[in-house]
C-alpha positions as protocol buffer text, in pm:
chain_id: "A"
residue {
  index: 1
  type: MET
  ca { x: -1132 y: -10535 z: 263 }
}
residue {
  index: 2
  type: ALA
  ca { x: -1421 y: -10304 z: 185 }
}
residue {
  index: 3
  type: ASP
  ca { x: -1363 y: -9935 z: 43 }
}
residue {
  index: 4
  type: LYS
  ca { x: -1474 y: -9654 z: 273 }
}
residue {
  index: 5
  type: SER
  ca { x: -1583 y: -9358 z: 89 }
}
residue {
  index: 6
  type: LYS
  ca { x: -1410 y: -9032 z: 177 }
}
residue {
  index: 7
  type: THR
  ca { x: -1664 y: -8729 z: 187 }
}
residue {
  index: 8
  type: THR
  ca { x: -1450 y: -8407 z: 125 }
}
residue {
  index: 9
  type: ILE
  ca { x: -1599 y: -8079 z: 280 }
}
residue {
  index: 10
  type: ILE
  ca { x: -1519 y: -7760 z: 122 }
}
residue {
  index: 11
  type: VAL
  ca { x: -1603 y: -7444 z: 308 }
}
residue {
  index: 12
  type: LYS
  ca { x: -1642 y: -7116 z: 121 }
}
residue {
  index: 13
  type: LYS
  ca { x: -1615 y: -6772 z: 331 }
}
residue {
  index: 14
  type: ILE
  ca { x: -1788 y: -6501 z: 171 }
}
residue {
  index: 15
  type: LYS
  ca { x: -1653 y: -6156 z: 283 }
}
residue {
  index: 16
  type: LYS
  ca { x: -1913 y: -5894 z: 309 }
}
residue {
  index: 17
  type: GLY
  ca { x: -1794 y: -5603 z: 112 }
}
residue {
  index: 18
  type: HIS
  ca { x: -2043 y: -5370 z: 221 }
}
residue {
  index: 19
  type: GLU
  ca { x: -1913 y: -5353 z: 543 }
}
residue {
  index: 20
  type: ALA
  ca { x: -1575 y: -5157 z: 394 }
}
residue {
  index: 21
  type: HIS
  ca { x: -1802 y: -4879 z: 281 }
}
residue {
  index: 22
  type: HIS
  ca { x: -1953 y: -4787 z: 599 }
}
residue {
  index: 23
  type: GLY
  ca { x: -1596 y: -4737 z: 736 }
}
residue {
  index: 24
  type: GLY
  ca { x: -1505 y: -4400 z: 885 }
}
residue {
  index: 25
  type: SER
  ca { x: -1147 y: -4338 z: 671 }
}
residue {
  index: 26
  type: TRP
  ca { x: -1320 y: -4143 z: 387 }
}
residue {
  index: 27
  type: LYS
  ca { x: -1471 y: -3896 z: 635 }
}
residue {
  index: 28
  type: VAL
  ca { x: -1123 y: -3821 z: 754 }
}
residue {
  index: 29
  type: ALA
  ca { x: -985 y: -3773 z: 415 }
}
residue {
  index: 30
  type: TYR
  ca { x: -1287 y: -3531 z: 345 }
}
residue {
  index: 31
  type: ALA
  ca { x: -1221 y: -3349 z: 615 }
}
residue {
  index: 32
  type: ASP
  ca { x: -858 y: -3302 z: 553 }
}
residue {
  index: 33
  type: PHE
  ca { x: -947 y: -3184 z: 188 }
}
residue {
  index: 34
  type: THR
  ca { x: -1220 y: -2946 z: 319 }
}
residue {
  index: 35
  type: THR
  ca { x: -954 y: -2789 z: 547 }
}
residue {
  index: 36
  type: ALA
  ca { x: -701 y: -2762 z: 293 }
}
residue {
  index: 37
  type: MET
  ca { x: -927 y: -2588 z: 63 }
}
residue {
  index: 38
  type: MET
  ca { x: -1027 y: -2344 z: 314 }
}
residue {
  index: 39
  type: ALA
  ca { x: -694 y: -2266 z: 408 }
}
residue {
  index: 40
  type: PHE
  ca { x: -592 y: -2213 z: 44 }
}
residue {
  index: 41
  type: PHE
  ca { x: -906 y: -1961 z: -22 }
}
residue {
  index: 42
  type: LEU
  ca { x: -778 y: -1774 z: 304 }
}
residue {
  index: 43
  type: LEU
  ca { x: -459 y: -1760 z: 174 }
}
residue {
  index: 44
  type: LEU
  ca { x: -602 y: -1609 z: -149 }
}
residue {
  index: 45
  type: TRP
  ca { x: -783 y: -1379 z: 26 }
}
residue {
  index: 46
  type: LEU
  ca { x: -500 y: -1245 z: 270 }
}
residue {
  index: 47
  type: LEU
  ca { x: -277 y: -1198 z: -50 }
}
residue {
  index: 48
  type: SER
  ca { x: -524 y: -990 z: -248 }
}
residue {
  index: 49
  type: MET
  ca { x: -497 y: -734 z: 63 }
}
residue {
  index: 50
  type: LEU
  ca { x: -111 y: -717 z: 34 }
}
residue {
  index: 51
  type: ASP
  ca { x: 35 y: -427 z: -156 }
}
residue {
  index: 52
  type: PRO
  ca { x: 202 y: -541 z: -471 }
}
residue {
  index: 53
  type: VAL
  ca { x: 557 y: -472 z: -322 }
}
residue {
  index: 54
  type: LYS
  ca { x: 502 y: -728 z: -48 }
}
residue {
  index: 55
  type: ARG
  ca { x: 325 y: -969 z: -279 }
}
residue {
  index: 56
  type: ALA
  ca { x: 630 y: -976 z: -499 }
}
residue {
  index: 57
  type: ALA
  ca { x: 854 y: -1061 z: -204 }
}
residue {
  index: 58
  type: ILE
  ca { x: 636 y: -1349 z: -92 }
}
residue {
  index: 59
  type: ALA
  ca { x: 657 y: -1484 z: -449 }
}
residue {
  index: 60
  type: ASP
  ca { x: 1049 y: -1435 z: -412 }
}
residue {
  index: 61
  type: TYR
  ca { x: 1060 y: -1650 z: -116 }
}
residue {
  index: 62
  type: PHE
  ca { x: 888 y: -1916 z: -278 }
}
residue {
  index: 63
  type: ARG
  ca { x: 1057 y: -1901 z: -599 }
}
residue {
  index: 64
  type: TYR
  ca { x: 1383 y: -1958 z: -453 }
}
residue {
  index: 65
  type: PHE
  ca { x: 1246 y: -2239 z: -209 }
}
residue {
  index: 66
  type: ASN
  ca { x: 1413 y: -2520 z: -424 }
}
residue {
  index: 67
  type: LEU
  ca { x: 1750 y: -2391 z: -309 }
}
residue {
  index: 68
  type: LEU
  ca { x: 1681 y: -2616 z: -16 }
}
residue {
  index: 69
  type: GLU
  ca { x: 1836 y: -2900 z: -216 }
}
residue {
  index: 70
  type: SER
  ca { x: 2181 y: -2741 z: -213 }
}
residue {
  index: 71
  type: GLY
  ca { x: 2302 y: -2914 z: 94 }
}
residue {
  index: 72
  type: GLN
  ca { x: 2233 y: -2674 z: 362 }
}
residue {
  index: 73
  type: SER
  ca { x: 1993 y: -2730 z: 645 }
}
residue {
  index: 74
  type: PHE
  ca { x: 1633 y: -2627 z: 652 }
}
residue {
  index: 75
  type: MET
  ca { x: 1675 y: -2340 z: 891 }
}
residue {
  index: 76
  type: GLN
  ca { x: 2022 y: -2215 z: 742 }
}
residue {
  index: 77
  type: GLN
  ca { x: 1836 y: -2187 z: 396 }
}
residue {
  index: 78
  type: SER
  ca { x: 1543 y: -2037 z: 534 }
}
residue {
  index: 79
  type: SER
  ca { x: 1699 y: -1752 z: 737 }
}
residue {
  index: 80
  type: ALA
  ca { x: 1922 y: -1704 z: 440 }
}
residue {
  index: 81
  type: ILE
  ca { x: 1630 y: -1689 z: 189 }
}
residue {
  index: 82
  type: GLN
  ca { x: 1416 y: -1464 z: 451 }
}
residue {
  index: 83
  type: GLN
  ca { x: 1699 y: -1206 z: 482 }
}
residue {
  index: 84
  type: GLU
  ca { x: 1724 y: -1181 z: 120 }
}
residue {
  index: 85
  type: VAL
  ca { x: 1370 y: -1120 z: 72 }
}
residue {
  index: 86
  type: LYS
  ca { x: 1354 y: -865 z: 371 }
}
residue {
  index: 87
  type: THR
  ca { x: 1646 y: -699 z: 220 }
}
residue {
  index: 88
  type: SER
  ca { x: 1474 y: -675 z: -129 }
}
residue {
  index: 89
  type: VAL
  ca { x: 1169 y: -527 z: 36 }
}
residue {
  index: 90
  type: GLN
  ca { x: 1363 y: -248 z: 203 }
}
residue {
  index: 91
  type: GLU
  ca { x: 1558 y: -172 z: -99 }
}
residue {
  index: 92
  type: SER
  ca { x: 1238 y: -186 z: -352 }
}
residue {
  index: 93
  type: THR
  ca { x: 1001 y: -19 z: -139 }
}
residue {
  index: 94
  type: PRO
  ca { x: 903 y: 289 z: -348 }
}
residue {
  index: 95
  type: SER
  ca { x: 867 y: 629 z: -250 }
}
residue {
  index: 96
  type: GLU
  ca { x: 592 y: 636 z: -518 }
}
residue {
  index: 97
  type: THR
  ca { x: 364 y: 441 z: -284 }
}
residue {
  index: 98
  type: ARG
  ca { x: 371 y: 702 z: -26 }
}
residue {
  index: 99
  type: ALA
  ca { x: 336 y: 969 z: -284 }
}
residue {
  index: 100
  type: LYS
  ca { x: 34 y: 823 z: -445 }
}
residue {
  index: 101
  type: ARG
  ca { x: -104 y: 808 z: -89 }
}
residue {
  index: 102
  type: PHE
  ca { x: -41 y: 1155 z: -19 }
}
residue {
  index: 103
  type: GLU
  ca { x: -198 y: 1261 z: -356 }
}
residue {
  index: 104
  type: GLU
  ca { x: -500 y: 1097 z: -301 }
}
residue {
  index: 105
  type: GLN
  ca { x: -554 y: 1242 z: 65 }
}
residue {
  index: 106
  type: PHE
  ca { x: -486 y: 1596 z: -65 }
}
residue {
  index: 107
  type: LYS
  ca { x: -729 y: 1546 z: -350 }
}
residue {
  index: 108
  type: LYS
  ca { x: -1005 y: 1493 z: -106 }
}
residue {
  index: 109
  type: THR
  ca { x: -856 y: 1789 z: 115 }
}
residue {
  index: 110
  type: ILE
  ca { x: -915 y: 2017 z: -197 }
}
residue {
  index: 111
  type: GLU
  ca { x: -1270 y: 1902 z: -209 }
}
residue {
  index: 112
  type: GLU
  ca { x: -1341 y: 1953 z: 162 }
}
residue {
  index: 113
  type: LYS
  ca { x: -1153 y: 2307 z: 235 }
}
residue {
  index: 114
  type: LEU
  ca { x: -1090 y: 2446 z: -101 }
}
residue {
  index: 115
  type: LYS
  ca { x: -1352 y: 2351 z: -348 }
}
residue {
  index: 116
  type: GLU
  ca { x: -1412 y: 2695 z: -470 }
}
residue {
  index: 117
  type: LEU
  ca { x: -1044 y: 2744 z: -539 }
}
residue {
  index: 118
  type: LYS
  ca { x: -989 y: 2377 z: -691 }
}
residue {
  index: 119
  type: ASP
  ca { x: -941 y: 2521 z: -1057 }
}
residue {
  index: 120
  type: HIS
  ca { x: -633 y: 2695 z: -906 }
}
residue {
  index: 121
  type: ILE
  ca { x: -454 y: 2393 z: -777 }
}
residue {
  index: 122
  type: MET
  ca { x: -288 y: 2101 z: -994 }
}
residue {
  index: 123
  type: ILE
  ca { x: -159 y: 1799 z: -822 }
}
residue {
  index: 124
  type: ASP
  ca { x: 44 y: 1528 z: -974 }
}
residue {
  index: 125
  type: THR
  ca { x: 301 y: 1269 z: -892 }
}
residue {
  index: 126
  type: VAL
  ca { x: 678 y: 1317 z: -1007 }
}
residue {
  index: 127
  type: GLU
  ca { x: 955 y: 1079 z: -958 }
}
residue {
  index: 128
  type: GLY
  ca { x: 996 y: 1003 z: -586 }
}
residue {
  index: 129
  type: GLY
  ca { x: 751 y: 1290 z: -511 }
}
residue {
  index: 130
  type: VAL
  ca { x: 430 y: 1483 z: -528 }
}
residue {
  index: 131
  type: ARG
  ca { x: 419 y: 1799 z: -699 }
}
residue {
  index: 132
  type: ILE
  ca { x: 144 y: 2083 z: -629 }
}
residue {
  index: 133
  type: GLN
  ca { x: 100 y: 2372 z: -833 }
}
residue {
  index: 134
  type: ILE
  ca { x: -96 y: 2694 z: -782 }
}
residue {
  index: 135
  type: VAL
  ca { x: -178 y: 2854 z: -1096 }
}
residue {
  index: 136
  type: ASP
  ca { x: -320 y: 3175 z: -1211 }
}
residue {
  index: 137
  type: LEU
  ca { x: -665 y: 3186 z: -1418 }
}
residue {
  index: 138
  type: GLU
  ca { x: -757 y: 3465 z: -1664 }
}
residue {
  index: 139
  type: GLY
  ca { x: -859 y: 3743 z: -1427 }
}
residue {
  index: 140
  type: GLU
  ca { x: -771 y: 3554 z: -1118 }
}
residue {
  index: 141
  type: PRO
  ca { x: -413 y: 3604 z: -1033 }
}
residue {
  index: 142
  type: MET
  ca { x: -232 y: 3450 z: -729 }
}
residue {
  index: 143
  type: PHE
  ca { x: -13 y: 3743 z: -710 }
}
residue {
  index: 144
  type: PRO
  ca { x: -88 y: 4088 z: -811 }
}
residue {
  index: 145
  type: LEU
  ca { x: 66 y: 4216 z: -1119 }
}
residue {
  index: 146
  type: SER
  ca { x: 435 y: 4281 z: -1100 }
}
residue {
  index: 147
  type: SER
  ca { x: 418 y: 4181 z: -737 }
}
residue {
  index: 148
  type: ALA
  ca { x: 551 y: 3891 z: -512 }
}
residue {
  index: 149
  type: GLU
  ca { x: 292 y: 3945 z: -241 }
}
residue {
  index: 150
  type: PRO
  ca { x: 46 y: 3668 z: -261 }
}
residue {
  index: 151
  type: THR
  ca { x: -348 y: 3761 z: -290 }
}
residue {
  index: 152
  type: GLU
  ca { x: -573 y: 3621 z: 8 }
}
residue {
  index: 153
  type: LYS
  ca { x: -685 y: 3342 z: -244 }
}
residue {
  index: 154
  type: ALA
  ca { x: -310 y: 3227 z: -275 }
}
residue {
  index: 155
  type: ARG
  ca { x: -259 y: 3238 z: 118 }
}
residue {
  index: 156
  type: GLU
  ca { x: -564 y: 3044 z: 172 }
}
residue {
  index: 157
  type: ILE
  ca { x: -433 y: 2776 z: -51 }
}
residue {
  index: 158
  type: LEU
  ca { x: -71 y: 2792 z: 82 }
}
residue {
  index: 159
  type: LYS
  ca { x: -232 y: 2759 z: 435 }
}
residue {
  index: 160
  type: VAL
  ca { x: -395 y: 2416 z: 363 }
}
residue {
  index: 161
  type: VAL
  ca { x: -98 y: 2315 z: 154 }
}
residue {
  index: 162
  type: ALA
  ca { x: 144 y: 2364 z: 451 }
}
residue {
  index: 163
  type: GLU
  ca { x: -116 y: 2204 z: 688 }
}
residue {
  index: 164
  type: ASN
  ca { x: -94 y: 1884 z: 506 }
}
residue {
  index: 165
  type: ILE
  ca { x: 255 y: 1858 z: 422 }
}
residue {
  index: 166
  type: LYS
  ca { x: 411 y: 1960 z: 736 }
}
residue {
  index: 167
  type: ASP
  ca { x: 424 y: 1631 z: 867 }
}
residue {
  index: 168
  type: GLU
  ca { x: 497 y: 1442 z: 585 }
}
residue {
  index: 169
  type: PRO
  ca { x: 854 y: 1286 z: 598 }
}
residue {
  index: 170
  type: ALA
  ca { x: 979 y: 1469 z: 281 }
}
residue {
  index: 171
  type: ARG
  ca { x: 1195 y: 1765 z: 177 }
}
residue {
  index: 172
  type: VAL
  ca { x: 1024 y: 2039 z: 5 }
}
residue {
  index: 173
  type: ALA
  ca { x: 1120 y: 2239 z: -299 }
}
residue {
  index: 174
  type: VAL
  ca { x: 930 y: 2578 z: -388 }
}
residue {
  index: 175
  type: GLU
  ca { x: 946 y: 2697 z: -756 }
}
residue {
  index: 176
  type: GLY
  ca { x: 846 y: 3000 z: -903 }
}
residue {
  index: 177
  type: HIS
  ca { x: 729 y: 3038 z: -1274 }
}
residue {
  index: 178
  type: THR
  ca { x: 615 y: 3324 z: -1487 }
}
residue {
  index: 179
  type: ASP
  ca { x: 465 y: 3346 z: -1853 }
}
residue {
  index: 180
  type: ALA
  ca { x: 641 y: 3477 z: -2121 }
}
residue {
  index: 181
  type: VAL
  ca { x: 496 y: 3846 z: -2104 }
}
residue {
  index: 182
  type: PRO
  ca { x: 809 y: 4056 z: -2063 }
}
residue {
  index: 183
  type: PHE
  ca { x: 816 y: 4213 z: -1719 }
}
residue {
  index: 184
  type: ARG
  ca { x: 783 y: 4590 z: -1704 }
}
residue {
  index: 185
  type: GLY
  ca { x: 952 y: 4733 z: -1402 }
}
residue {
  index: 186
  type: GLY
  ca { x: 1284 y: 4886 z: -1458 }
}
residue {
  index: 187
  type: LYS
  ca { x: 1580 y: 4636 z: -1443 }
}
residue {
  index: 188
  type: THR
  ca { x: 1375 y: 4364 z: -1258 }
}
residue {
  index: 189
  type: THR
  ca { x: 1322 y: 4073 z: -1512 }
}
residue {
  index: 190
  type: ASN
  ca { x: 1071 y: 3771 z: -1465 }
}
residue {
  index: 191
  type: TRP
  ca { x: 1387 y: 3593 z: -1304 }
}
residue {
  index: 192
  type: GLU
  ca { x: 1368 y: 3816 z: -998 }
}
residue {
  index: 193
  type: LEU
  ca { x: 984 y: 3792 z: -1010 }
}
residue {
  index: 194
  type: SER
  ca { x: 975 y: 3439 z: -1010 }
}
residue {
  index: 195
  type: THR
  ca { x: 1247 y: 3394 z: -756 }
}
residue {
  index: 196
  type: ALA
  ca { x: 1089 y: 3661 z: -541 }
}
residue {
  index: 197
  type: ARG
  ca { x: 738 y: 3461 z: -565 }
}
residue {
  index: 198
  type: ALA
  ca { x: 872 y: 3128 z: -478 }
}
residue {
  index: 199
  type: SER
  ca { x: 1072 y: 3290 z: -158 }
}
residue {
  index: 200
  type: SER
  ca { x: 705 y: 3454 z: -53 }
}
residue {
  index: 201
  type: ALA
  ca { x: 529 y: 3127 z: -87 }
}
residue {
  index: 202
  type: ARG
  ca { x: 818 y: 2964 z: 118 }
}
residue {
  index: 203
  type: ARG
  ca { x: 770 y: 3200 z: 421 }
}
residue {
  index: 204
  type: GLU
  ca { x: 389 y: 3139 z: 402 }
}
residue {
  index: 205
  type: ILE
  ca { x: 414 y: 2746 z: 437 }
}
residue {
  index: 206
  type: GLU
  ca { x: 682 y: 2831 z: 710 }
}
residue {
  index: 207
  type: ARG
  ca { x: 428 y: 3060 z: 885 }
}
residue {
  index: 208
  type: TYR
  ca { x: 167 y: 2774 z: 897 }
}
residue {
  index: 209
  type: GLY
  ca { x: 385 y: 2522 z: 1023 }
}
residue {
  index: 210
  type: VAL
  ca { x: 642 y: 2362 z: 784 }
}
residue {
  index: 211
  type: ALA
  ca { x: 970 y: 2362 z: 946 }
}
residue {
  index: 212
  type: PRO
  ca { x: 1257 y: 2543 z: 766 }
}
residue {
  index: 213
  type: GLU
  ca { x: 1497 y: 2269 z: 775 }
}
residue {
  index: 214
  type: LYS
  ca { x: 1259 y: 2081 z: 545 }
}
residue {
  index: 215
  type: ILE
  ca { x: 1307 y: 2334 z: 272 }
}
residue {
  index: 216
  type: ALA
  ca { x: 1522 y: 2182 z: 21 }
}
residue {
  index: 217
  type: ARG
  ca { x: 1548 y: 2480 z: -252 }
}
residue {
  index: 218
  type: VAL
  ca { x: 1382 y: 2784 z: -348 }
}
residue {
  index: 219
  type: VAL
  ca { x: 1401 y: 2896 z: -711 }
}
residue {
  index: 220
  type: GLY
  ca { x: 1268 y: 3102 z: -977 }
}
residue {
  index: 221
  type: TYR
  ca { x: 1280 y: 2967 z: -1317 }
}
residue {
  index: 222
  type: ALA
  ca { x: 1119 y: 3284 z: -1523 }
}
residue {
  index: 223
  type: ASP
  ca { x: 924 y: 3144 z: -1820 }
}
residue {
  index: 224
  type: THR
  ca { x: 1189 y: 2889 z: -1880 }
}
residue {
  index: 225
  type: LEU
  ca { x: 937 y: 2588 z: -1820 }
}
residue {
  index: 226
  type: PRO
  ca { x: 586 y: 2667 z: -1926 }
}
residue {
  index: 227
  type: LEU
  ca { x: 288 y: 2466 z: -1815 }
}
residue {
  index: 228
  type: ILE
  ca { x: 123 y: 2540 z: -2126 }
}
residue {
  index: 229
  type: LYS
  ca { x: 403 y: 2487 z: -2397 }
}
residue {
  index: 230
  type: ASP
  ca { x: 186 y: 2606 z: -2683 }
}
residue {
  index: 231
  type: ASP
  ca { x: 104 y: 2914 z: -2545 }
}
residue {
  index: 232
  type: PRO
  ca { x: 376 y: 3072 z: -2337 }
}
residue {
  index: 233
  type: LYS
  ca { x: 183 y: 3379 z: -2258 }
}
residue {
  index: 234
  type: ASP
  ca { x: -131 y: 3159 z: -2103 }
}
residue {
  index: 235
  type: PRO
  ca { x: -175 y: 3298 z: -1752 }
}
residue {
  index: 236
  type: ARG
  ca { x: -152 y: 2942 z: -1606 }
}
residue {
  index: 237
  type: ASN
  ca { x: 217 y: 2943 z: -1681 }
}
residue {
  index: 238
  type: ARG
  ca { x: 233 y: 3211 z: -1392 }
}
residue {
  index: 239
  type: ARG
  ca { x: 232 y: 2947 z: -1069 }
}
residue {
  index: 240
  type: ILE
  ca { x: 403 y: 2825 z: -776 }
}
residue {
  index: 241
  type: SER
  ca { x: 511 y: 2469 z: -758 }
}
residue {
  index: 242
  type: ILE
  ca { x: 557 y: 2299 z: -437 }
}
residue {
  index: 243
  type: ILE
  ca { x: 703 y: 1965 z: -460 }
}
residue {
  index: 244
  type: LEU
  ca { x: 733 y: 1701 z: -194 }
}
residue {
  index: 245
  type: MET
  ca { x: 1049 y: 1474 z: -237 }
}
residue {
  index: 246
  type: PHE
  ca { x: 996 y: 1165 z: -24 }
}
residue {
  index: 247
  type: GLU
  ca { x: 1292 y: 979 z: 95 }
}
residue {
  index: 248
  type: LYS
  ca { x: 1314 y: 608 z: -1 }
}
residue {
  index: 249
  type: GLU
  ca { x: 1109 y: 406 z: 277 }
}
residue {
  index: 250
  type: LYS
  ca { x: 1310 y: 174 z: 500 }
}
residue {
  index: 251
  type: GLN
  ca { x: 1130 y: -71 z: 710 }
}
residue {
  index: 252
  type: GLY
  ca { x: 1247 y: -286 z: 1016 }
}
């Protein structure tokens, strides 16, 4: 019997790999990446516009986000963290922020309305508030010698001060100071003079709109707290200090 030859046919299928390169999946991934980067830079821009206190609160929120692994539900833990951050913001919102804002605003007012008298005005921030000092200069007193009645220049300054502080949410302290030159007026001393000048300044700011209930104290310190410590007789030691004491701001 004759052998029949068997022919084996092998078929090779070649996959064309270039077809995958023309798919649309990479475009979706690229679009997602671009969107994420845009959102990231938008977030950075928004954070840069927040004040430091709020920025710190947001940082605290994400710092404690790993507490979600403690077994509580997402909503329970998220609510607890938000409440903690909210409380932190309320307690830590400093009055210094408001004081700094007022200081910058009042400095602009001085340039606009009291430019000719600005050398008589000193303003700085103190703990929880702002201090405005109206000082004498050599040959330019804010009160006549041995008198508690303000000069016209002093009245002009006190008027602008009152107009700017009357609506601020702050209590007001008025302090009178003298230099170390002994007062020559019988039994009256620098204590009485400084107190009388502080009371006179109080009456002036009340006259221009500061509510009496906003006044926290009126006191005279004589020459015990000199502005120019190296020279107790310097005329700049004769001054009126008006201090705004801002209360801690509460939000929510």
